[in-house]
C-alpha angles and dihedrals in degrees: 000000000000127000118284118230115225133186107215120197119195110191115194115201112222098262094048091041093052091052091046098052092047089059107099089214095054098100093045089047089055091047090050091049091051093048096042092052095038091232113205087208139357127195133180122204149136115271120183090338096309130107107253136189121197121196130184111209137170109222117201091210140003092251088071091072094092091047092057096038103045097066088054093046088052088060089058094257128147102233128208125184118199125182109229137192135214119225089263090053089050093051091050092046093050091048089052092046091051093047093246099119 
């Protein structure tokens, strides 16, 4: 099996977000998270009025989900994990679905 790409959204409600950004280690914590999980991409934004971080990660197996989610939960974030495909994955999946593979 190959790695599975996930989009991970960490949504920080205002109170947790305020505490988080006041922590002098916050930016280095985010950098460490990105490096430790070999994030393909990381973005920080506002979403529906909350601070939000979005990471794109390749997980070698499904049992890695807690390892990538727990550090974000510990920051007080609401965490969502979404499997995602590249265009090549989509082409292969559609071919399989249409019986053309």
